[in-house]
Residue, then its C-alpha position, 0 to 999 in steps of 0.5 A: x193738902x190744900x191747893x193754893x196759887x199766888x200770882x203777880x201780873x204787871x200792867x206793861x205795854x211790852x208784855x201785858x199780863x206776863x206773870x212776874x211771879x207765880x207760885x203754887x202748891x203742890x207744884x204738879x198742878x202748876x199748869x192748871x193754876x196758870x190757866x186759871x190765873x189767865x182766865x181770871x184776868x178777863x174778870x179782873x179787867x171787867x171789874x176794873x172797867x166797871x169801877x172806872x174812875x172810882x178806882x183811882x179815888x178808892x183806897x180799897x183795891x180788893x176785887x173780891x171773889x172773881x169766880x168760883x169753880x167746883x174745886x177752887x175759888x179765885x180772888x183778885x186785887x189790883x194796885x193803883x198802878x194796875x198791877x194785878x194780884x190773883x190768888x187761887x185757893x181750894x174751895x174746900x177751905x171753908x175756914x178762910x174768910x173774906x177779910x183774911x183774903x183781903x189781909x193776905x193781899x195787903x201783905x202781898x202788896x206791901x211785900x211787892x212794894x218792897x221788891x219794887x223799892x230795891x235799887x237792884x230790881x229792874x221793873x218788868x223782870x221776874x221777881x226773885x226776891x228771897x224775902x218776897x218768896x218767904x212771905x208768899x210761902x208763909x202766906x200759903x202755909x197759913x191758908x193750908 
């Protein structure tokens, strides 16, 4: 079974890079995925600072492959409001193309926007939306 992890990290002054949502399959690798997500944040910050002002004007928010390891590939995406999405996929999955990863990040971003538009959601709280979780689950099944 392929191993996959999806994480959403807000840009917050109170709790910077505190995950609002993290989900991995299988769950026994969750701590390893937490580590990989947090180590990838340095690469995300480097790419954001390298883009500088161009990121504000740019419509494409996909950062691409952040770094590969022997077992995994880590991809990144950042919104205009500096919310970071990180996805870790198994490197043995050669069928997964860059445009498919980009499409998954767009779906994730749209679903995240739906969560933020919910009047009962408090920004900064962990995401506990069933619809968001179902979308992530279907996305993970697609990857596997």
